[in-house]
N, C-alpha and C positions, 0 to 999 in steps of 0.2 A: 372211322368207329371206334369205339375204346374196345379193346381188348386185352390189353396188360392189367394185371390188379396193381401196377402203382400209377396206372394212369386211372384205377377207376380209382383210388385214393385220392387222387389231384381232385379230377371233380368233384368225390366227396366233399372234400372239404372246402374246394372254392364255392360250392353250393353251403355249406356249411358256412361258411364266414358271411352270405347275404343274409341267414335265417338269424344267426345269433345276437341280441341285443349289444353286446359289449365284444371287443374284438377278445381272441383267446388263441393261443396255439396250439395247434389240433394237431396229434401224428396218428399212425398206424395204434397206437397203444392207449388211445385216450377214449377214456371209459363215456359212452352216451350218456348215459346219464345221472354220475356219477361227477364227470370232470365239466359236463358241459350243463348241467343242472335240466336238461329236458325232460317237460313230464311226458305221460304217456299220449297224450294226444297233439301234440308238438312231436315228437318221436313219429305220428301215424302218419301226421301231417309231410313229414321229411321224406320216409321211407315213401308214400304217394308221388311225391316232385323224383324222387332216384326212379322209381319204377317207370313213368314216364320219360326222364332221360333216357334209363338204359332198356329202355323196350322189355322188362321181364313183370314177372307178377311174383314177389317175395310172401309165399305162404304163413300165417300167424307161428303158427309152430317152428318155421325156421328166422323170423322175426324175434320170438323168445330166447332163442339159443344167441343171437346176437350181442355182445357184451362190449366191442369195440368197433374203432373206425377200421381197421384191420380183421377185423370176422364178417363186419357187415362188406367190406371190399372182395375178398374171396367169397362169400357168400353169393354175390350178385356176380364174380366172375364166373361158378360153378353153373348157376342159374342160367346165363348165357352160352354154358357148354364151353369154359375155357379154362380150365381146372385143370 
């Protein structure tokens, strides 16, 4: 089971690569909306995939606070109790 934030980041990036229409370099500092160009519907779809993958439920107010891939990984880690 993935517990380390770095492992979570790798899992997020692997999932993103399958989702994005064109290849892009993704790091922890990558902005989900600005750099990846995901609209709100695409972000919500992607969050649902991650919720299933990590067996967590990310509250809407937490999603609103997430800007980068690193933020998302830390949020998932915190929700899984590994912060």
